[in-house]
C-alpha positions as CSV (number, residue, x, y, z in Angstrom):
1,M,1.4,-67.3,-11.9
2,T,0.3,-66.9,-8.3
3,I,-2.8,-65.1,-7.1
4,K,-0.6,-62.7,-5.1
5,T,1.3,-61.8,-8.3
6,L,-2.0,-60.9,-10.0
7,L,-3.4,-58.9,-7.1
8,I,-0.5,-56.5,-6.8
9,P,-0.8,-54.8,-10.2
10,M,-4.6,-54.8,-9.9
11,L,-4.3,-52.9,-6.5
12,V,-1.9,-50.4,-8.1
13,A,-4.3,-49.7,-10.9
14,M,-7.2,-49.2,-8.5
15,L,-5.2,-46.7,-6.5
16,F,-4.1,-44.8,-9.6
17,T,-7.7,-44.5,-10.8
18,M,-8.9,-43.3,-7.4
19,A,-6.2,-40.6,-7.3
20,N,-7.0,-39.3,-10.8
21,F,-10.8,-39.2,-10.5
22,S,-11.4,-38.2,-6.9
23,S,-12.8,-34.6,-6.4
24,P,-10.2,-31.9,-5.7
25,P,-10.5,-30.3,-2.3
26,D,-12.6,-27.2,-1.8
27,G,-10.9,-23.9,-1.3
28,P,-8.9,-21.3,-3.1
29,C,-7.2,-22.0,-6.4
30,D,-9.4,-25.0,-7.3
31,S,-11.3,-23.3,-10.1
32,P,-10.4,-24.7,-13.5
33,V,-9.0,-22.4,-16.2
34,V,-10.9,-22.6,-19.5
35,G,-10.7,-20.9,-22.9
36,G,-12.9,-18.3,-24.5
37,H,-16.6,-18.8,-23.8
38,T,-18.1,-15.3,-23.7
39,G,-21.1,-16.0,-26.0
40,A,-19.7,-13.7,-28.6
41,P,-20.2,-14.6,-32.3
42,G,-18.4,-17.8,-33.1
43,E,-18.2,-19.1,-29.5
44,S,-20.4,-20.5,-26.8
45,S,-20.9,-19.2,-23.3
46,C,-20.5,-21.2,-20.1
47,T,-23.6,-23.2,-21.1
48,G,-21.4,-24.9,-23.7
49,C,-20.1,-27.1,-20.9
50,H,-22.4,-26.5,-17.9
51,G,-25.7,-26.7,-19.8
52,G,-28.8,-24.8,-18.9
53,I,-30.1,-21.5,-20.4
54,A,-28.1,-18.3,-19.8
55,N,-29.7,-15.5,-17.8
56,T,-32.4,-17.6,-16.2
57,G,-30.8,-18.0,-12.8
58,P,-31.6,-15.9,-9.7
59,G,-28.3,-14.0,-9.9
60,S,-26.8,-11.2,-12.0
61,L,-23.7,-10.2,-14.0
62,Q,-22.8,-6.5,-14.2
63,L,-20.0,-4.5,-16.0
64,V,-19.3,-0.9,-14.9
65,L,-17.0,1.2,-17.0
66,S,-15.3,4.4,-15.9
67,D,-16.6,6.2,-19.0
68,T,-20.4,5.9,-18.7
69,T,-21.2,7.7,-22.0
70,L,-20.7,4.4,-24.0
71,R,-18.4,6.3,-26.3
72,Y,-14.7,5.8,-27.0
73,T,-11.9,8.1,-28.3
74,P,-8.9,6.5,-29.9
75,G,-6.4,5.4,-27.3
76,E,-8.8,6.0,-24.4
77,S,-8.3,3.7,-21.3
78,F,-11.4,2.4,-19.5
79,N,-11.4,1.1,-15.9
80,A,-13.8,-1.8,-15.7
81,T,-15.4,-3.6,-12.8
82,V,-17.2,-6.9,-13.2
83,T,-19.5,-8.0,-10.4
84,M,-21.4,-11.3,-10.1
85,R,-24.1,-11.9,-7.5
86,Q,-26.1,-15.0,-6.4
87,T,-27.2,-15.6,-2.9
88,G,-25.8,-18.7,-1.2
89,L,-22.9,-19.3,-3.6
90,D,-19.2,-18.8,-2.9
91,K,-17.7,-19.6,-6.3
92,F,-17.8,-17.3,-9.3
93,G,-16.0,-16.8,-12.6
94,F,-16.0,-14.5,-15.6
95,V,-14.5,-14.1,-19.1
96,G,-14.5,-11.0,-21.3
97,L,-13.7,-10.2,-24.9
98,A,-13.8,-7.0,-27.1
99,L,-14.7,-7.3,-30.7
100,K,-14.9,-4.9,-33.6
101,D,-18.5,-5.1,-34.9
102,A,-17.2,-5.1,-38.5
103,G,-15.8,-8.6,-38.9
104,N,-16.0,-9.6,-35.1
105,T,-12.2,-9.4,-34.7
106,T,-10.3,-8.7,-31.5
107,I,-9.8,-5.0,-30.8
108,G,-8.2,-3.0,-28.0
109,T,-6.0,-4.1,-25.2
110,F,-6.8,-5.7,-21.8
111,T,-4.5,-5.1,-18.8
112,I,-4.7,-6.1,-15.2
113,D,-3.4,-4.9,-11.8
114,D,-4.1,-8.0,-9.7
115,A,-2.4,-11.0,-11.3
116,V,-3.5,-13.2,-8.4
117,R,-7.2,-12.8,-9.2
118,T,-7.3,-11.8,-12.9
119,R,-5.4,-12.7,-16.1
120,T,-5.3,-12.0,-19.8
121,Y,-4.7,-14.7,-22.4
122,N,-5.1,-15.7,-26.0
123,D,-7.4,-18.4,-27.4
124,G,-6.7,-18.6,-31.1
125,P,-6.6,-15.1,-32.6
126,R,-8.8,-13.7,-29.8
127,K,-7.6,-12.0,-26.6
128,Y,-9.5,-12.3,-23.3
129,V,-9.6,-11.2,-19.7
130,S,-10.9,-13.5,-17.0
131,H,-10.6,-14.7,-13.4
132,T,-7.8,-17.0,-12.2
133,P,-8.2,-20.2,-10.2
134,C,-7.3,-18.2,-7.1
135,G,-9.7,-15.4,-8.1
136,A,-13.0,-17.4,-8.1
137,D,-13.6,-17.8,-4.3
138,A,-16.1,-15.4,-2.7
139,T,-15.4,-14.7,1.0
140,P,-18.0,-13.8,2.3
141,P,-20.3,-15.6,-0.2
142,D,-23.1,-14.2,-2.4
143,S,-21.0,-11.9,-4.6
144,L,-17.6,-11.3,-6.2
145,S,-16.0,-8.5,-8.2
146,W,-12.9,-8.2,-10.4
147,T,-11.3,-5.1,-11.9
148,F,-9.3,-4.7,-15.1
149,H,-8.6,-2.1,-17.8
150,W,-9.4,-2.0,-21.5
151,K,-7.7,0.5,-23.9
152,A,-9.5,1.5,-27.1
153,P,-7.6,1.1,-30.4
154,A,-5.4,3.9,-31.6
155,T,-7.8,4.8,-34.5
156,N,-11.6,4.9,-35.1
157,V,-12.6,1.4,-36.1
158,G,-16.4,1.9,-35.8
159,N,-18.7,0.3,-33.2
160,I,-17.2,-2.1,-30.7
161,T,-18.9,-4.7,-28.4
162,L,-17.6,-6.0,-25.1
163,Y,-18.9,-9.5,-24.5
164,L,-18.9,-11.1,-21.0
165,A,-20.0,-14.4,-19.6
166,G,-20.0,-15.4,-15.9
167,L,-20.7,-18.6,-14.0
168,A,-22.2,-18.9,-10.6
169,S,-21.1,-22.3,-9.4
170,N,-22.5,-24.6,-6.7
171,H,-18.9,-25.7,-6.1
172,N,-19.7,-29.5,-6.5
173,H,-16.7,-29.9,-8.9
174,A,-19.2,-31.1,-11.6
175,L,-20.9,-29.5,-14.6
176,S,-24.4,-29.6,-13.2
177,G,-26.4,-27.2,-11.1
178,D,-24.5,-24.0,-12.1
179,D,-26.0,-20.7,-13.5
180,T,-24.6,-18.9,-16.6
181,Y,-25.0,-15.2,-17.2
182,T,-24.1,-13.2,-20.3
183,L,-23.8,-9.5,-21.1
184,M,-23.0,-7.2,-24.1
185,V,-21.9,-3.6,-23.8
186,H,-21.8,-1.5,-27.0
187,L,-19.4,1.3,-27.6
188,I,-19.4,3.8,-30.5
189,P,-16.6,6.1,-31.6
190,D,-16.6,9.6,-30.3
191,S,-16.1,10.9,-33.8
192,I,-19.6,9.9,-34.7
193,A,-21.0,11.7,-31.7
194,L,-18.8,14.8,-32.3
195,G,-20.1,14.9,-35.9
196,L,-23.6,15.5,-34.6
197,Q,-23.1,17.9,-31.8
198,D,-22.4,21.5,-30.9
199,P,-19.3,21.2,-28.7
200,T,-21.0,23.2,-26.0
201,S,-23.7,20.5,-25.7
202,I,-21.3,17.7,-24.7
203,N,-22.4,15.9,-21.6
204,R,-25.1,18.4,-20.8
205,L,-27.9,15.9,-21.4
206,Q,-28.6,13.5,-18.6
207,L,-30.7,10.5,-19.5
208,W,-32.2,7.5,-17.6
209,P,-32.7,4.6,-17.6
210,N,-29.8,3.5,-19.7
211,P,-30.2,0.8,-21.0
212,A,-33.8,1.6,-21.8
213,S,-36.7,-0.6,-23.0
214,D,-39.8,1.6,-23.3
215,V,-39.3,5.3,-22.3
216,V,-36.2,7.4,-21.6
217,H,-36.4,10.4,-19.3
218,F,-33.9,13.3,-19.5
219,S,-32.9,16.6,-18.1
220,V,-30.6,19.3,-19.6
221,V,-27.9,20.7,-17.2
222,G,-28.2,24.4,-16.9
223,D,-31.5,24.8,-18.8
224,S,-34.3,26.2,-16.6
225,D,-36.9,26.6,-19.4
226,N,-38.6,23.2,-18.9
227,G,-42.0,24.3,-20.1
228,S,-41.1,25.1,-23.7
229,T,-41.4,22.7,-26.6
230,R,-38.3,20.7,-27.4
231,M,-37.4,18.6,-30.4
232,A,-35.9,15.2,-29.7
233,E,-33.8,13.9,-32.5
234,V,-32.8,10.2,-32.6
235,W,-29.7,9.1,-34.5
236,S,-28.4,5.6,-35.1
237,G,-25.0,4.5,-33.7
238,D,-23.5,4.8,-37.1
239,G,-24.6,8.4,-37.6
240,R,-27.9,8.1,-39.5
241,F,-30.8,10.5,-38.7
242,L,-33.9,8.4,-37.7
243,S,-36.6,10.7,-36.3
244,S,-37.5,14.0,-34.8
245,T,-40.3,14.4,-32.2
246,A,-41.8,17.5,-30.6
247,L,-42.0,17.2,-26.8
248,T,-43.5,19.2,-24.0
249,Q,-42.3,16.9,-21.3
250,N,-38.9,15.5,-20.6
251,N,-39.5,11.9,-21.8
252,L,-39.5,10.1,-25.1
253,S,-40.9,6.7,-26.1
254,V,-38.3,4.3,-27.5
255,A,-40.4,1.2,-27.6
256,D,-40.4,1.0,-31.4
257,L,-36.6,1.1,-31.7
258,Q,-34.8,-2.1,-32.3
259,S,-32.1,-3.2,-29.9
260,G,-28.9,-1.3,-30.3
261,I,-27.0,2.0,-29.7
262,Y,-28.7,5.3,-30.4
263,R,-27.9,9.0,-29.8
264,L,-30.5,11.4,-28.5
265,R,-30.1,15.1,-29.3
266,I,-32.4,17.7,-27.7
267,T,-32.9,21.1,-29.4
268,N,-35.0,24.2,-28.5
269,E,-37.7,25.7,-30.6
270,N,-35.1,27.7,-32.5
271,G,-33.0,24.7,-33.4
272,A,-30.2,25.3,-30.9
273,V,-28.7,22.1,-29.4
274,L,-29.4,21.9,-25.7
275,G,-27.6,18.6,-25.1
276,Q,-27.1,15.1,-26.4
277,T,-26.0,11.7,-25.2
278,T,-25.9,8.0,-26.1
279,F,-28.2,5.3,-24.9
280,L,-28.7,1.6,-25.3
281,K,-32.1,0.2,-26.3
282,Q,-32.6,-3.3,-25.0
C-alpha cells in the first residue's frame, strides 16, 4: 500500500474531527436546549453541568407575577415575567417548573405568546417553560426578560411552588465561568385565605418588604386611627393559627419564623378585622 493511499483517509478523518468539535459561531440561536434543571426536588439546577454554587454571582434572577398576593384561585391565569441581570454579559437562559407541594408533582399549565424566544416542553412526567436557542441573546447586554403564562389547576390542590433556574453565560461555548441563579415562589390557595378573613378586609392590608427576613411594615387602606392598639395574628400557609401580638406601631418582627408562607391579619381592639394579606418569610 502506498503512502498516498494511507494519507487520504487520515486527512478525511482529521477534517471530520475538526468539523464536529470546533466551536459554533457566536450569535442568535446558538444556545443549546437542555432538559429540566430548575433545582426543584429531584433535579439539579444549571450547576449540574456548569458547576459553581448557585446564587453566588454578581447578577440576579427575578420572577414577577401579575397577581402579587401569592394566592391562587382555581383556574386563575397568571402573567409572568422572568428577568435576568448581570453586567457585561449578553447570553442568558432560564427554565421554570410548577409543582404541587404534596408529592412534588407537576401542576397547572404553562402557555407562551412568543414562540421564537420561549417554549414549553416535557421532560419525563414534568412540564416546563424556558428560553429557546433564539431567545438567549441580550441586545443590548447586561439583562434579558421573557414572558409567559401559568394557569392554576381547576381545583384547590394545596400549596404550590414555582421553581426557576437561570444561567448567565460568558458565551465561551464551554461549561466554565458561568453563573447560576435559582428562585422559588410559593403560592397558597385562596380558599385558605378566605377561610380566615372578613370579605371586606380583602386586599386592605398593604405589607412590605415581601419577602421579609426580620420585620414587616404594614398599613391598612382606609384606616385613619393609627394610634390605637392593634392585634397582629400570624397564620401558617395551611391555615393554622400561630400567634397574636399587640402592636402600637405598624410593624411586626418575623425573625423567629421559619422560611415559608404566612398570613398576617390585623384586627382592632374590638376584634374587627382591618385587613390581611400573605407574605413570604425568607
